[in-house]
VOPAGU-2260 file (C-alpha; in pm, 1 decimal, decimal comma):
REM VOPAGU-2260
SITE   aa  ch    i         X         Y         Z
SITE  MET   A    0   -1774,8     468,4    -428,1
SITE  ALA   A    1   -1491,4     249,5    -558,0
SITE  ILE   A    2   -1268,3     427,0    -807,0
SITE  SER   A    3   -1102,2     276,7   -1111,4
SITE  LEU   A    4    -730,7     242,3   -1177,2
SITE  ARG   A    5    -751,3     528,9   -1428,3
SITE  GLN   A    6    -918,1     747,5   -1167,8
SITE  THR   A    7    -652,2     649,3    -915,4
SITE  GLU   A    8    -382,3     760,0   -1157,5
SITE  ILE   A    9    -566,9    1088,7   -1219,2
SITE  VAL   A   10    -563,5    1157,1    -844,2
SITE  GLU   A   11    -191,5    1084,6    -827,2
SITE  ILE   A   12    -118,2    1312,5   -1123,7
SITE  ALA   A   13    -318,4    1589,6    -958,9
SITE  ARG   A   14    -130,7    1539,1    -632,2
SITE  ALA   A   15     206,9    1543,8    -811,1
SITE  GLU   A   16     138,1    1839,2   -1043,2
SITE  GLY   A   17    -121,1    2032,3    -845,7
SITE  ARG   A   18    -384,9    2025,1   -1118,7
SITE  VAL   A   19    -504,3    1820,5   -1416,8
SITE  VAL   A   20    -651,1    1936,2   -1750,1
SITE  VAL   A   21    -931,4    1748,0   -1924,9
SITE  GLU   A   22    -772,5    1756,4   -2271,3
SITE  ASP   A   23    -432,8    1636,6   -2143,7
SITE  LEU   A   24    -587,5    1346,9   -1951,8
SITE  ALA   A   25    -799,7    1239,0   -2249,1
SITE  GLN   A   26    -487,2    1221,4   -2465,0
SITE  ARG   A   27    -285,0    1047,2   -2194,5
SITE  PHE   A   28    -542,9     772,6   -2136,8
SITE  ASP   A   29    -673,3     760,7   -2494,4
SITE  VAL   A   30   -1034,8     817,0   -2392,1
SITE  THR   A   31   -1294,7    1080,7   -2475,8
SITE  LEU   A   32   -1322,9    1422,0   -2313,5
SITE  GLN   A   33   -1662,9    1317,0   -2183,1
SITE  THR   A   34   -1510,1    1015,5   -2007,8
SITE  ILE   A   35   -1250,2    1234,1   -1833,7
SITE  ARG   A   36   -1511,6    1491,0   -1731,3
SITE  ARG   A   37   -1715,9    1211,1   -1577,7
SITE  ASP   A   38   -1406,7    1079,2   -1398,9
SITE  LEU   A   39   -1332,7    1423,5   -1254,6
SITE  THR   A   40   -1691,5    1474,6   -1144,1
SITE  GLU   A   41   -1694,8    1138,3    -965,8
SITE  LEU   A   42   -1357,5    1208,9    -801,8
SITE  ALA   A   43   -1479,6    1548,6    -684,4
SITE  GLU   A   44   -1795,9    1394,8    -539,6
SITE  ALA   A   45   -1583,1    1134,5    -358,3
SITE  GLY   A   46   -1364,6    1405,3    -205,0
SITE  PHE   A   47   -1040,5    1343,3    -396,1
SITE  LEU   A   48   -1035,1    1653,6    -617,6
SITE  ASP   A   49   -1191,9    1997,3    -659,7
SITE  ARG   A   50   -1328,2    2082,0   -1004,4
SITE  ILE   A   51   -1205,7    2397,3   -1179,2
SITE  HIS   A   52   -1274,9    2525,0   -1530,0
SITE  GLY   A   53   -1121,3    2279,8   -1774,7
SITE  GLY   A   54    -994,8    2034,9   -1514,7
SITE  ALA   A   55    -943,1    1978,7   -1142,0
SITE  VAL   A   56    -698,5    2043,0    -858,5
SITE  ALA   A   57    -577,2    1817,4    -580,0
SITE  ARG   A   58    -770,2    1852,0    -256,1
SITE  THR   A   59    -482,8    1727,9     -39,1
SITE  GLY   A   60    -127,8    1859,9      -3,5
SITE  VAL   A   61     163,9    1692,6     172,4
SITE  VAL   A   62     -63,5    1478,5     383,9
SITE  ASN   A   63    -182,3    1131,6     313,5
SITE  ILE   A   64    -518,0    1063,7     153,0
SITE  GLY   A   65    -778,6     959,5     408,8
SITE  TYR   A   66    -808,2     591,7     494,2
SITE  GLU   A   67   -1156,7     540,7     348,8
SITE  GLN   A   68   -1050,2     711,9      26,7
SITE  ARG   A   69    -732,9     499,9       4,1
SITE  ARG   A   70    -943,1     189,9      60,1
SITE  ARG   A   71   -1146,4     264,7    -252,7
SITE  MET   A   72    -845,8     334,5    -473,4
SITE  ALA   A   73    -718,0      68,0    -718,8
SITE  GLN   A   74    -918,8    -206,5    -549,4
SITE  GLU   A   75    -880,5    -459,8    -829,7
SITE  ALA   A   76    -505,7    -402,4    -848,3
SITE  LYS   A   77    -469,8    -444,4    -472,0
SITE  GLU   A   78    -664,0    -770,2    -474,9
SITE  ALA   A   79    -448,1    -909,2    -757,5
SITE  ILE   A   80    -129,2    -802,9    -576,4
SITE  ALA   A   81    -258,2    -964,0    -256,0
SITE  ARG   A   82    -333,1   -1293,5    -430,7
SITE  ALA   A   83      17,9   -1303,7    -579,7
SITE  CYS   A   84     169,8   -1234,8    -237,1
SITE  ALA   A   85     -46,6   -1491,3     -55,3
SITE  ALA   A   86      49,1   -1754,7    -314,0
SITE  GLU   A   87     410,0   -1732,9    -190,6
SITE  ILE   A   88     316,7   -1772,1     174,8
SITE  PRO   A   89     285,2   -2143,4     251,6
SITE  ASP   A   90      69,5   -2311,1     511,2
SITE  ASN   A   91     241,4   -2373,1     846,4
SITE  SER   A   92     422,9   -2040,0     844,0
SITE  SER   A   93     437,4   -1721,7    1051,4
SITE  LEU   A   94     415,9   -1365,5     929,3
SITE  ILE   A   95     368,6   -1002,4    1026,8
SITE  LEU   A   96     119,5    -780,7     845,1
SITE  ASN   A   97     143,2    -406,6     902,2
SITE  LEU   A   98     -82,8    -110,6     831,7
SITE  GLY   A   99    -231,9     -31,5     493,6
SITE  THR   A  100    -517,8    -111,8     261,9
SITE  THR   A  101    -304,1    -345,7      49,3
SITE  THR   A  102    -189,5    -549,5     349,8
SITE  GLU   A  103    -555,6    -573,9     443,9
SITE  ALA   A  104    -616,6    -722,2      98,3
SITE  VAL   A  105    -340,5    -975,8     174,4
SITE  ALA   A  106    -527,7   -1070,8     491,2
SITE  ARG   A  107    -836,8   -1146,9     282,4
SITE  ALA   A  108    -622,4   -1355,9      45,4
SITE  LEU   A  109    -501,2   -1562,5     343,7
SITE  LEU   A  110    -847,3   -1669,1     457,7
SITE  HIS   A  111    -801,4   -2024,4     329,8
SITE  HIS   A  112    -444,9   -2078,9     451,0
SITE  LYS   A  113    -394,5   -2342,7     717,1
SITE  ASN   A  114    -195,0   -2338,9    1039,1
SITE  ILE   A  115     -54,1   -1989,1     999,3
SITE  THR   A  116      34,2   -1737,7    1268,0
SITE  VAL   A  117     -23,1   -1370,7    1187,7
SITE  ILE   A  118     112,7   -1094,0    1408,9
SITE  THR   A  119     -25,1    -752,2    1330,7
SITE  ASN   A  120     -59,5    -396,4    1449,0
SITE  ASN   A  121    -358,6    -355,7    1217,3
SITE  MET   A  122    -698,0    -408,1    1380,7
SITE  ASN   A  123    -861,8    -440,9    1038,0
SITE  VAL   A  124    -629,1    -731,0     953,6
SITE  ALA   A  125    -709,4    -901,7    1283,1
SITE  ASN   A  126   -1082,7    -862,4    1230,1
SITE  THR   A  127   -1059,6   -1000,7     876,6
SITE  LEU   A  128    -858,8   -1307,8     977,1
SITE  GLN   A  129   -1104,2   -1401,2    1250,1
SITE  ALA   A  130   -1291,6   -1582,8     974,5
SITE  ASN   A  131    -998,9   -1824,2     920,9
SITE  PRO   A  132   -1005,2   -2099,1    1186,0
SITE  GLY   A  133    -659,7   -2208,8    1073,4
SITE  CYS   A  134    -501,4   -1878,3    1165,4
SITE  GLU   A  135    -364,3   -1783,2    1506,3
SITE  ILE   A  136    -386,7   -1404,8    1541,7
SITE  ILE   A  137    -156,6   -1204,9    1767,7
SITE  VAL   A  138    -225,7    -831,4    1803,4
SITE  THR   A  139      36,4    -588,9    1929,6
SITE  GLY   A  140      -3,7    -331,9    2199,2
SITE  GLY   A  141      36,9      35,2    2117,8
SITE  THR   A  142    -159,2     354,0    2067,4
SITE  LEU   A  143    -471,4     304,5    1856,8
SITE  ARG   A  144    -495,2     534,1    1556,7
SITE  ARG   A  145    -868,0     559,9    1502,8
SITE  SER   A  146    -836,2     685,5    1146,5
SITE  ASP   A  147    -721,4     345,7    1015,1
SITE  GLY   A  148    -724,1      94,9    1302,4
SITE  GLY   A  149    -345,3      97,4    1339,0
SITE  LEU   A  150    -149,5      40,9    1658,9
SITE  VAL   A  151     169,6     245,4    1673,5
SITE  GLY   A  152     424,2     373,7    1922,8
SITE  ASP   A  153     691,2     225,8    2148,0
SITE  LEU   A  154     468,3     -55,0    2278,3
SITE  ALA   A  155     412,6    -184,3    1926,2
SITE  ILE   A  156     784,9    -171,5    1848,7
SITE  GLN   A  157     875,9    -348,1    2173,3
SITE  PHE   A  158     613,8    -612,3    2104,0
SITE  PHE   A  159     761,1    -702,1    1765,0
SITE  ASP   A  160    1104,4    -743,0    1925,4
SITE  GLN   A  161     978,4   -1064,7    2085,9
SITE  PHE   A  162     935,1   -1244,9    1752,6
SITE  LYS   A  163    1124,8   -1386,0    1456,6
SITE  VAL   A  164     881,0   -1472,3    1177,6
SITE  ASP   A  165     907,2   -1630,9     835,6
SITE  PHE   A  166     765,0   -1334,6     643,5
SITE  ALA   A  167     707,1    -963,7     689,2
SITE  VAL   A  168     445,4    -812,4     458,0
SITE  ILE   A  169     441,6    -434,7     455,5
SITE  GLY   A  170     291,5    -156,6     248,0
SITE  THR   A  171     418,6     191,5     174,5
SITE  SER   A  172     258,6     529,7     112,0
SITE  ALA   A  173     507,6     622,3    -159,4
SITE  LEU   A  174     791,9     468,0    -355,9
SITE  ASP   A  175    1062,5     699,5    -477,9
SITE  LEU   A  176    1219,7     633,9    -817,9
SITE  ASP   A  177    1554,1     568,8    -642,3
SITE  GLY   A  178    1393,5     274,0    -460,8
SITE  ASP   A  179    1324,2     433,6    -122,2
SITE  MET   A  180     999,1     339,8      51,9
SITE  LEU   A  181     838,8     649,0     205,0
SITE  ASP   A  182     561,0     735,1     448,4
SITE  PHE   A  183     382,8    1033,1     599,5
SITE  ASP   A  184     392,8     921,5     964,1
SITE  LEU   A  185     718,4     880,4    1158,8
SITE  ALA   A  186     546,9     658,6    1415,3
SITE  GLU   A  187     440,5     421,0    1138,1
SITE  VAL   A  188     789,0     431,4     983,8
SITE  ARG   A  189     946,6     317,9    1311,8
SITE  VAL   A  190     705,0      26,9    1334,3
SITE  SER   A  191     769,5     -75,5     972,0
SITE  ARG   A  192    1145,4     -79,8    1033,9
SITE  ALA   A  193    1096,3    -294,6    1344,6
SITE  ILE   A  194     884,3    -538,1    1142,4
SITE  LEU   A  195    1146,0    -573,2     869,0
SITE  ALA   A  196    1411,5    -647,1    1133,2
SITE  ARG   A  197    1210,0    -938,7    1276,0
SITE  ALA   A  198    1150,6   -1142,4     957,5
SITE  ARG   A  199    1351,0   -1396,4     762,3
SITE  ARG   A  200    1199,8   -1274,3     434,6
SITE  SER   A  201    1041,8    -938,4     356,8
SITE  PHE   A  202     763,7    -863,0     109,1
SITE  LEU   A  203     642,4    -523,2     -10,4
SITE  VAL   A  204     291,9    -496,4    -155,3
SITE  THR   A  205     227,5    -175,6    -349,4
SITE  ASP   A  206      27,1     -67,3    -653,1
SITE  ARG   A  207     151,5     156,4    -932,9
SITE  SER   A  208      -3,0     472,1    -786,2
SITE  LYS   A  209     267,4     478,7    -516,3
SITE  LEU   A  210     554,2     495,4    -766,2
SITE  GLY   A  211     709,6     839,3    -789,9
SITE  ARG   A  212     475,7     975,8    -523,4
SITE  SER   A  213     627,5    1197,4    -252,4
SITE  ALA   A  214     619,6    1151,5     125,6
SITE  PRO   A  215     861,5    1298,9     381,8
SITE  ALA   A  216     969,5    1002,0     594,9
SITE  ARG   A  217    1195,4     718,7     472,3
SITE  ILE   A  218    1125,8     360,1     576,7
SITE  ALA   A  219    1406,9     179,3     394,9
SITE  SER   A  220    1539,3      99,1      49,1
SITE  LEU   A  221    1401,6    -175,6    -170,3
SITE  SER   A  222    1744,8    -332,7    -122,6
SITE  ALA   A  223    1608,2    -444,8     217,6
SITE  ILE   A  224    1313,6    -621,4      50,5
SITE  ASP   A  225    1323,4    -976,6     -86,5
SITE  THR   A  226    1016,3    -949,4    -312,5
SITE  VAL   A  227     799,5    -662,8    -434,1
SITE  PHE   A  228     445,8    -745,1    -545,8
SITE  THR   A  229     301,1    -478,4    -771,0
SITE  ASP   A  230      74,7    -434,9   -1073,7
SITE  GLN   A  231     306,8    -269,7   -1325,9
SITE  ALA   A  232     669,5    -316,5   -1426,5
SITE  PHE   A  233     911,7     -66,8   -1274,6
SITE  PRO   A  234    1087,8     193,4   -1492,6
SITE  PRO   A  235    1414,1      56,8   -1638,9
SITE  THR   A  236    1646,9     235,4   -1395,0
SITE  LEU   A  237    1462,0     110,4   -1087,9
SITE  ALA   A  238    1421,5    -236,1   -1239,7
SITE  ARG   A  239    1799,7    -258,3   -1289,7
SITE  ALA   A  240    1858,5    -143,4    -932,8
SITE  CYS   A  241    1628,2    -417,6    -804,0
SITE  GLN   A  242    1825,3    -674,9   -1004,4
SITE  GLU   A  243    2148,6    -549,2    -848,6
SITE  TRP   A  244    1991,7    -572,1    -501,6
SITE  ASN   A  245    1850,3    -923,1    -571,6
SITE  THR   A  246    1503,7    -780,6    -506,2
SITE  ARG   A  247    1243,7    -978,0    -704,8
SITE  VAL   A  248     956,5    -789,1    -866,2
SITE  VAL   A  249     638,9    -994,0    -914,0
SITE  LEU   A  250     345,1    -857,9   -1111,0
SITE  GLY   A  251       1,3    -940,3    -973,1
C-alpha cells in the first residue's frame, strides 16, 4: 500500500510525539474526523502505527522505519524531488548515488540520460539503471545489507576513494533544524561522508518528512551541500542559514 503525504506526516508526528489524537489531526490537516480515522486504520494495517482509543501510537522507537515501509512513504513527493534533481545533472557526466528510497527515485529519473557514469553502493539503483543503455554502472564492494540492498563497510569506503565525480547525490534519514543531516546507521554515515568527499558538487534529496526528525548519527551539515532538493520550503531560520552557507534549496 502506498501512503499519502498526509499519512506520511501523521507517521512522523507519531514518531516525534509518541502518539497522535484524531481530533488534533483533523484540525491540523483541515479534514474530517472520518478521514483521519481512515488514515490511522490504513497506517495500522500497513504496520506504521498501532491504534489506541481516540488515536494511534508509533510502532517504532529510535530505529529507522523498515525499507519497504519507507519506499511507500511520500512517493509522489520523492518522484518530484528526483525529477528536479535529475534536471540539473547533464548528459556526459559522472555521479555517485548512495542508499535510500529517494536516491532510487533519482535513478528512475535518469533513465533517459545519455553517456553518464553512475557509481553506487545501492543494488536497487544499479538494477534500475540497467534499463538505460546510455549509463555505465559501477557497483562498489562491501558488505551487503539485505534489508535495503545497500553495500557498506570499509570496502565500500575504499572503493569510493578511487574516484572524483561531477556530482554526489545522497539522501538522509533525518534533517535537524540546525541543518545537520542525520542517520541511524554509523556504517552508512561513514559511506555518505566518503561520497561527499569524492564529488565536485553535492546534492541532497529529501522530502519534508525528514525535517525535524531525530536520528543519532551525524553525517554532515548542509553547509557541505551545494543544492538541496525538497518538496517544502525550510523554516525561516534554516532557510537563512542555507543562504549564509550558499546552499541552494530547490523545491520539486
